[in-house]
C-alpha positions, 0 to 999 in steps of 0.5 A: 762344489758349494759356493765359498767352499774350497776343495780339501787338499789331497795331502789332508786325506793321506793319513786316512789312505795310509791307514788302510782301505776301511771297507772289508767283507760284509762279515768283517763289517758285521763284526765291527758293528758288534764290537762298536755298538751304537751307544758305546763309548770307544777309544781311538787315535785321531788320524786326520783333522779335516773341515768336516770333522776328524777321522779316528782309527778304532782298530786296523781297518775300522775308521770312525768319524766325528763330524764337526757338528758332533762336538760341544759348541760346534761352530764354523771355525771349529778346526782352528779351535785348540780344544779339537784333538790333534792328529795322533791324540787318543780320544774317547767318543760315543758311537752314534751310527753305522753308515752304509760305507762301513764307517762308524759315526762318533760324537764327542758331545758331553751328553753323548759321552755321559749317556754312553755305555763303557 
């Protein structure tokens, strides 16, 4: 662990675990990448707010993540800001990447949303 960083409490991960195991078959993942292509603006529900960002349920078994740096005016205290969506909130975000761990990376930066495909 890096100096000055505290571990994330296990209960903070619980909503993500309850949502379901995100890894499916390779065919499921290929289908998810087709449904959520890079550059698309997608809708989802905030599952958890953690120090590294928010986790978003896009469908059953497809989880997206908006990293803290993928918000407008990201800063060290971003999770304490009132403009970060609360758990249960519906959001729109732009798909910016697909990861080997079968996760859809999202951005809520204004320029990514403005340039995204709806």
